[in-house]
PyMOL Python script that loads the backbone (N, CA, C, O; Angstrom):
from pymol import cmd

cmd.read_pdbstr("""\
ATOM      1  N   MET A   1     -48.836  58.129 -54.318  1.00  0.00           N
ATOM      2  CA  MET A   1     -47.481  58.102 -53.672  1.00  0.00           C
ATOM      3  C   MET A   1     -47.934  58.008 -51.973  1.00  0.00           C
ATOM      4  O   MET A   1     -49.089  58.168 -51.580  1.00  0.00           O
ATOM      5  N   ILE A   2     -46.685  57.697 -51.037  1.00  0.00           N
ATOM      6  CA  ILE A   2     -47.032  57.468 -49.849  1.00  0.00           C
ATOM      7  C   ILE A   2     -46.376  58.784 -48.935  1.00  0.00           C
ATOM      8  O   ILE A   2     -46.288  59.683 -49.771  1.00  0.00           O
ATOM      9  N   GLU A   3     -46.044  59.139 -48.061  1.00  0.00           N
ATOM     10  CA  GLU A   3     -45.139  60.166 -47.864  1.00  0.00           C
ATOM     11  C   GLU A   3     -45.498  60.566 -46.489  1.00  0.00           C
ATOM     12  O   GLU A   3     -46.485  61.206 -46.126  1.00  0.00           O
ATOM     13  N   LEU A   4     -44.170  59.900 -45.525  1.00  0.00           N
ATOM     14  CA  LEU A   4     -44.320  60.010 -43.924  1.00  0.00           C
ATOM     15  C   LEU A   4     -43.459  61.063 -43.314  1.00  0.00           C
ATOM     16  O   LEU A   4     -42.268  60.763 -43.239  1.00  0.00           O
ATOM     17  N   ILE A   5     -43.761  62.068 -42.928  1.00  0.00           N
ATOM     18  CA  ILE A   5     -43.003  63.128 -42.236  1.00  0.00           C
ATOM     19  C   ILE A   5     -42.369  63.002 -40.604  1.00  0.00           C
ATOM     20  O   ILE A   5     -42.845  63.590 -39.633  1.00  0.00           O
ATOM     21  N   GLU A   6     -41.575  62.388 -40.594  1.00  0.00           N
ATOM     22  CA  GLU A   6     -41.120  62.599 -38.870  1.00  0.00           C
ATOM     23  C   GLU A   6     -42.053  61.506 -38.262  1.00  0.00           C
ATOM     24  O   GLU A   6     -41.876  61.576 -37.046  1.00  0.00           O
ATOM     25  N   ILE A   7     -42.737  60.770 -38.470  1.00  0.00           N
ATOM     26  CA  ILE A   7     -43.449  59.773 -37.911  1.00  0.00           C
ATOM     27  C   ILE A   7     -42.851  59.160 -36.560  1.00  0.00           C
ATOM     28  O   ILE A   7     -41.655  58.974 -36.788  1.00  0.00           O
ATOM     29  N   GLU A   8     -43.083  58.857 -35.558  1.00  0.00           N
ATOM     30  CA  GLU A   8     -42.431  58.449 -34.222  1.00  0.00           C
ATOM     31  C   GLU A   8     -43.394  57.636 -33.736  1.00  0.00           C
ATOM     32  O   GLU A   8     -44.573  57.838 -34.028  1.00  0.00           O
ATOM     33  N   LYS A   9     -42.993  56.560 -32.892  1.00  0.00           N
ATOM     34  CA  LYS A   9     -44.002  55.879 -32.105  1.00  0.00           C
ATOM     35  C   LYS A   9     -43.438  55.505 -30.476  1.00  0.00           C
ATOM     36  O   LYS A   9     -42.350  54.941 -30.365  1.00  0.00           O
ATOM     37  N   ALA A  10     -44.090  55.788 -29.479  1.00  0.00           N
ATOM     38  CA  ALA A  10     -43.450  54.507 -28.089  1.00  0.00           C
ATOM     39  C   ALA A  10     -44.117  54.463 -27.311  1.00  0.00           C
ATOM     40  O   ALA A  10     -44.961  55.345 -27.149  1.00  0.00           O
ATOM     41  N   PHE A  11     -44.005  53.430 -26.530  1.00  0.00           N
ATOM     42  CA  PHE A  11     -44.921  52.860 -25.874  1.00  0.00           C
ATOM     43  C   PHE A  11     -44.558  52.802 -24.094  1.00  0.00           C
ATOM     44  O   PHE A  11     -43.530  53.478 -24.040  1.00  0.00           O
ATOM     45  N   PRO A  12     -44.814  52.432 -22.915  1.00  0.00           N
ATOM     46  CA  PRO A  12     -44.234  52.563 -21.861  1.00  0.00           C
ATOM     47  C   PRO A  12     -43.018  52.066 -22.068  1.00  0.00           C
ATOM     48  O   PRO A  12     -43.102  50.868 -22.340  1.00  0.00           O
ATOM     49  N   ASN A  13     -41.342  52.672 -22.055  1.00  0.00           N
ATOM     50  CA  ASN A  13     -40.410  51.997 -21.800  1.00  0.00           C
ATOM     51  C   ASN A  13     -39.494  51.777 -22.719  1.00  0.00           C
ATOM     52  O   ASN A  13     -38.330  51.411 -22.557  1.00  0.00           O
ATOM     53  N   ILE A  14     -40.346  52.133 -24.174  1.00  0.00           N
ATOM     54  CA  ILE A  14     -39.561  51.600 -25.689  1.00  0.00           C
ATOM     55  C   ILE A  14     -40.477  52.601 -26.372  1.00  0.00           C
ATOM     56  O   ILE A  14     -41.611  53.054 -26.211  1.00  0.00           O
ATOM     57  N   GLN A  15     -39.310  52.754 -27.328  1.00  0.00           N
ATOM     58  CA  GLN A  15     -39.475  53.721 -28.113  1.00  0.00           C
ATOM     59  C   GLN A  15     -39.198  52.686 -29.625  1.00  0.00           C
ATOM     60  O   GLN A  15     -38.093  52.389 -30.079  1.00  0.00           O
ATOM     61  N   ALA A  16     -40.509  52.293 -30.168  1.00  0.00           N
ATOM     62  CA  ALA A  16     -40.693  51.708 -30.946  1.00  0.00           C
ATOM     63  C   ALA A  16     -40.400  52.002 -32.358  1.00  0.00           C
ATOM     64  O   ALA A  16     -39.941  50.974 -32.856  1.00  0.00           O
ATOM     65  N   VAL A  17     -40.458  52.875 -33.154  1.00  0.00           N
ATOM     66  CA  VAL A  17     -40.281  53.916 -34.331  1.00  0.00           C
ATOM     67  C   VAL A  17     -39.611  55.304 -33.747  1.00  0.00           C
ATOM     68  O   VAL A  17     -39.989  56.107 -32.894  1.00  0.00           O
ATOM     69  N   TYR A  18     -38.747  55.247 -34.371  1.00  0.00           N
ATOM     70  CA  TYR A  18     -37.722  56.453 -34.168  1.00  0.00           C
ATOM     71  C   TYR A  18     -38.222  57.640 -35.114  1.00  0.00           C
ATOM     72  O   TYR A  18     -38.877  57.309 -36.102  1.00  0.00           O
ATOM     73  N   PRO A  19     -37.979  58.938 -34.902  1.00  0.00           N
ATOM     74  CA  PRO A  19     -38.717  59.681 -35.831  1.00  0.00           C
ATOM     75  C   PRO A  19     -38.317  59.533 -37.430  1.00  0.00           C
ATOM     76  O   PRO A  19     -37.094  59.642 -37.519  1.00  0.00           O
ATOM     77  N   LEU A  20     -38.733  59.390 -38.306  1.00  0.00           N
ATOM     78  CA  LEU A  20     -38.850  58.590 -39.549  1.00  0.00           C
ATOM     79  C   LEU A  20     -39.406  59.399 -40.264  1.00  0.00           C
ATOM     80  O   LEU A  20     -40.440  59.868 -39.788  1.00  0.00           O
ATOM     81  N   SER A  21     -38.977  59.899 -41.669  1.00  0.00           N
ATOM     82  CA  SER A  21     -39.630  60.562 -43.242  1.00  0.00           C
ATOM     83  C   SER A  21     -39.121  59.461 -43.891  1.00  0.00           C
ATOM     84  O   SER A  21     -38.042  58.872 -43.830  1.00  0.00           O
ATOM     85  N   LEU A  22     -40.185  59.303 -44.561  1.00  0.00           N
ATOM     86  CA  LEU A  22     -39.867  58.249 -46.088  1.00  0.00           C
ATOM     87  C   LEU A  22     -40.990  58.613 -46.928  1.00  0.00           C
ATOM     88  O   LEU A  22     -41.917  59.141 -46.314  1.00  0.00           O
ATOM     89  N   THR A  23     -41.168  58.442 -48.381  1.00  0.00           N
ATOM     90  CA  THR A  23     -41.870  58.957 -49.887  1.00  0.00           C
ATOM     91  C   THR A  23     -41.333  57.564 -50.710  1.00  0.00           C
ATOM     92  O   THR A  23     -40.230  57.331 -51.205  1.00  0.00           O
ATOM     93  N   ILE A  24     -42.360  56.873 -50.661  1.00  0.00           N
ATOM     94  CA  ILE A  24     -42.791  56.237 -51.963  1.00  0.00           C
ATOM     95  C   ILE A  24     -43.001  56.513 -53.158  1.00  0.00           C
ATOM     96  O   ILE A  24     -44.224  56.613 -53.252  1.00  0.00           O
ATOM     97  N   GLN A  25     -42.616  56.667 -53.974  1.00  0.00           N
ATOM     98  CA  GLN A  25     -43.276  56.910 -55.360  1.00  0.00           C
ATOM     99  C   GLN A  25     -44.115  55.637 -56.128  1.00  0.00           C
ATOM    100  O   GLN A  25     -43.738  54.467 -56.189  1.00  0.00           O
ATOM    101  N   LYS A  26     -45.343  56.205 -56.686  1.00  0.00           N
ATOM    102  CA  LYS A  26     -46.149  55.077 -57.220  1.00  0.00           C
ATOM    103  C   LYS A  26     -45.220  54.206 -58.217  1.00  0.00           C
ATOM    104  O   LYS A  26     -44.472  54.789 -59.002  1.00  0.00           O
ATOM    105  N   GLY A  27     -45.283  52.894 -58.170  1.00  0.00           N
ATOM    106  CA  GLY A  27     -44.959  52.021 -59.185  1.00  0.00           C
ATOM    107  C   GLY A  27     -43.431  51.105 -58.238  1.00  0.00           C
ATOM    108  O   GLY A  27     -42.887  50.013 -58.403  1.00  0.00           O
ATOM    109  N   GLU A  28     -43.266  52.000 -57.483  1.00  0.00           N
ATOM    110  CA  GLU A  28     -41.959  51.926 -56.402  1.00  0.00           C
ATOM    111  C   GLU A  28     -42.034  50.590 -55.400  1.00  0.00           C
ATOM    112  O   GLU A  28     -43.100  50.508 -54.789  1.00  0.00           O
ATOM    113  N   ILE A  29     -41.146  49.625 -55.164  1.00  0.00           N
ATOM    114  CA  ILE A  29     -41.572  48.343 -54.311  1.00  0.00           C
ATOM    115  C   ILE A  29     -40.025  48.523 -53.347  1.00  0.00           C
ATOM    116  O   ILE A  29     -38.842  48.618 -53.675  1.00  0.00           O
ATOM    117  N   HIS A  30     -40.652  48.513 -52.211  1.00  0.00           N
ATOM    118  CA  HIS A  30     -39.712  48.588 -50.986  1.00  0.00           C
ATOM    119  C   HIS A  30     -40.174  47.362 -50.293  1.00  0.00           C
ATOM    120  O   HIS A  30     -41.206  46.738 -50.539  1.00  0.00           O
ATOM    121  N   GLY A  31     -39.231  47.081 -49.348  1.00  0.00           N
ATOM    122  CA  GLY A  31     -39.206  46.062 -48.543  1.00  0.00           C
ATOM    123  C   GLY A  31     -39.014  46.836 -47.159  1.00  0.00           C
ATOM    124  O   GLY A  31     -38.698  48.024 -47.103  1.00  0.00           O
ATOM    125  N   ILE A  32     -39.194  46.190 -46.280  1.00  0.00           N
ATOM    126  CA  ILE A  32     -38.784  46.498 -44.411  1.00  0.00           C
ATOM    127  C   ILE A  32     -38.377  45.224 -44.126  1.00  0.00           C
ATOM    128  O   ILE A  32     -38.857  44.130 -44.424  1.00  0.00           O
ATOM    129  N   VAL A  33     -37.009  45.685 -43.238  1.00  0.00           N
ATOM    130  CA  VAL A  33     -36.336  44.599 -42.941  1.00  0.00           C
ATOM    131  C   VAL A  33     -35.696  44.753 -41.700  1.00  0.00           C
ATOM    132  O   VAL A  33     -34.946  45.726 -41.613  1.00  0.00           O
ATOM    133  N   GLY A  34     -35.826  43.952 -40.623  1.00  0.00           N
ATOM    134  CA  GLY A  34     -34.922  44.486 -39.489  1.00  0.00           C
ATOM    135  C   GLY A  34     -34.624  43.270 -38.431  1.00  0.00           C
ATOM    136  O   GLY A  34     -34.781  42.161 -38.942  1.00  0.00           O
ATOM    137  N   THR A  35     -34.268  43.264 -37.202  1.00  0.00           N
ATOM    138  CA  THR A  35     -34.266  42.113 -36.279  1.00  0.00           C
ATOM    139  C   THR A  35     -36.037  41.975 -35.735  1.00  0.00           C
ATOM    140  O   THR A  35     -36.987  42.461 -36.350  1.00  0.00           O
ATOM    141  N   SER A  36     -36.110  41.278 -34.596  1.00  0.00           N
ATOM    142  CA  SER A  36     -37.403  41.315 -34.016  1.00  0.00           C
ATOM    143  C   SER A  36     -37.281  42.282 -32.888  1.00  0.00           C
ATOM    144  O   SER A  36     -36.257  42.504 -32.243  1.00  0.00           O
ATOM    145  N   GLY A  37     -38.457  42.830 -32.731  1.00  0.00           N
ATOM    146  CA  GLY A  37     -38.568  43.889 -31.991  1.00  0.00           C
ATOM    147  C   GLY A  37     -37.895  45.173 -32.657  1.00  0.00           C
ATOM    148  O   GLY A  37     -37.316  45.912 -31.861  1.00  0.00           O
ATOM    149  N   ALA A  38     -37.886  45.509 -33.863  1.00  0.00           N
ATOM    150  CA  ALA A  38     -37.158  46.254 -34.472  1.00  0.00           C
ATOM    151  C   ALA A  38     -38.219  47.352 -34.953  1.00  0.00           C
ATOM    152  O   ALA A  38     -37.760  48.410 -35.382  1.00  0.00           O
ATOM    153  N   GLY A  39     -39.800  47.148 -34.905  1.00  0.00           N
ATOM    154  CA  GLY A  39     -40.644  48.131 -35.388  1.00  0.00           C
ATOM    155  C   GLY A  39     -40.951  48.174 -36.554  1.00  0.00           C
ATOM    156  O   GLY A  39     -40.957  49.162 -37.288  1.00  0.00           O
ATOM    157  N   LYS A  40     -41.258  46.979 -36.822  1.00  0.00           N
ATOM    158  CA  LYS A  40     -41.507  46.716 -38.517  1.00  0.00           C
ATOM    159  C   LYS A  40     -42.841  46.676 -38.341  1.00  0.00           C
ATOM    160  O   LYS A  40     -43.433  47.584 -38.925  1.00  0.00           O
ATOM    161  N   SER A  41     -43.524  45.913 -37.720  1.00  0.00           N
ATOM    162  CA  SER A  41     -45.109  45.438 -37.375  1.00  0.00           C
ATOM    163  C   SER A  41     -45.679  46.996 -37.386  1.00  0.00           C
ATOM    164  O   SER A  41     -46.463  47.411 -38.239  1.00  0.00           O
ATOM    165  N   THR A  42     -45.141  47.802 -36.270  1.00  0.00           N
ATOM    166  CA  THR A  42     -45.427  49.100 -35.693  1.00  0.00           C
ATOM    167  C   THR A  42     -45.430  50.143 -37.384  1.00  0.00           C
ATOM    168  O   THR A  42     -46.316  50.623 -38.091  1.00  0.00           O
ATOM    169  N   LEU A  43     -44.711  50.122 -37.406  1.00  0.00           N
ATOM    170  CA  LEU A  43     -44.299  50.588 -38.676  1.00  0.00           C
ATOM    171  C   LEU A  43     -45.601  50.429 -39.903  1.00  0.00           C
ATOM    172  O   LEU A  43     -46.230  51.233 -40.590  1.00  0.00           O
ATOM    173  N   ILE A  44     -45.597  49.171 -39.763  1.00  0.00           N
ATOM    174  CA  ILE A  44     -46.659  48.856 -41.011  1.00  0.00           C
ATOM    175  C   ILE A  44     -48.457  49.518 -40.666  1.00  0.00           C
ATOM    176  O   ILE A  44     -49.341  49.934 -41.414  1.00  0.00           O
ATOM    177  N   ARG A  45     -48.379  49.371 -39.498  1.00  0.00           N
ATOM    178  CA  ARG A  45     -49.531  49.717 -38.663  1.00  0.00           C
ATOM    179  C   ARG A  45     -49.728  51.058 -38.419  1.00  0.00           C
ATOM    180  O   ARG A  45     -50.803  51.401 -37.927  1.00  0.00           O
ATOM    181  N   MET A  46     -48.796  51.967 -38.700  1.00  0.00           N
ATOM    182  CA  MET A  46     -48.828  53.499 -38.609  1.00  0.00           C
ATOM    183  C   MET A  46     -49.273  53.846 -40.505  1.00  0.00           C
ATOM    184  O   MET A  46     -50.000  54.714 -40.987  1.00  0.00           O
ATOM    185  N   MET A  47     -48.581  52.902 -41.071  1.00  0.00           N
ATOM    186  CA  MET A  47     -48.596  53.438 -42.173  1.00  0.00           C
ATOM    187  C   MET A  47     -50.540  53.104 -42.947  1.00  0.00           C
ATOM    188  O   MET A  47     -51.182  53.657 -43.841  1.00  0.00           O
ATOM    189  N   ASN A  48     -50.810  52.039 -42.074  1.00  0.00           N
ATOM    190  CA  ASN A  48     -51.879  51.397 -42.295  1.00  0.00           C
ATOM    191  C   ASN A  48     -53.090  52.726 -41.162  1.00  0.00           C
ATOM    192  O   ASN A  48     -54.283  52.895 -41.412  1.00  0.00           O
ATOM    193  N   LEU A  49     -52.671  53.120 -40.533  1.00  0.00           N
ATOM    194  CA  LEU A  49     -53.523  53.838 -40.008  1.00  0.00           C
ATOM    195  C   LEU A  49     -54.251  53.222 -38.455  1.00  0.00           C
ATOM    196  O   LEU A  49     -55.082  53.789 -37.746  1.00  0.00           O
ATOM    197  N   LEU A  50     -53.738  52.173 -38.304  1.00  0.00           N
ATOM    198  CA  LEU A  50     -53.941  51.005 -37.181  1.00  0.00           C
ATOM    199  C   LEU A  50     -53.365  51.462 -35.820  1.00  0.00           C
ATOM    200  O   LEU A  50     -53.757  50.944 -34.774  1.00  0.00           O
ATOM    201  N   GLU A  51     -52.524  52.340 -35.844  1.00  0.00           N
ATOM    202  CA  GLU A  51     -51.578  53.037 -34.950  1.00  0.00           C
ATOM    203  C   GLU A  51     -51.949  54.163 -34.632  1.00  0.00           C
ATOM    204  O   GLU A  51     -51.253  54.855 -33.889  1.00  0.00           O
TER     205      GLU A  51
END
""", "prot")
cmd.dss("prot")
cmd.show_as("cartoon", "prot")
cmd.util.cbc("prot")
cmd.orient("prot")
């Protein structure tokens, strides 16, 4: 299981990820979609503990 509770990320002059809570149960498949600059890569980097 993956559980994120109220995570957020800000860079100077931009809020990359607004407060977000997410729970993914074992075996579930999810996709992350959004426009360019929406914070998709930042969210994945946060989930992988790279941010």
